[in-house]
C-alpha angles and dihedrals in degrees: 000000000000128000094258094057091046090053091050090049091051090051090053091049092049090054094051120105126209089259090059093060115100109218095172094101094052113092117233118250109247131208091268091063093054092044091057098035118112133191111225114223122189114257092216137015122227127201128209110278116253115227118229089209109083091200091061119079126159087212124076099248135148110271091221088068089062093051097048111097 
């Protein structure tokens, strides 16, 4: 498949509504699926690291804001 045909397919998909989607070939999820299903929760939460260097900021901010104390 070349890029042009992919682009035309994406345009068709973008124009589709929910009513246009054929769900008949997708099997229904039975009770066994929901009995075995699990929801993964993170075991630990991590925050964004804080830099010890006040001149370094991963954000594009004005350096004078870092020097004002």
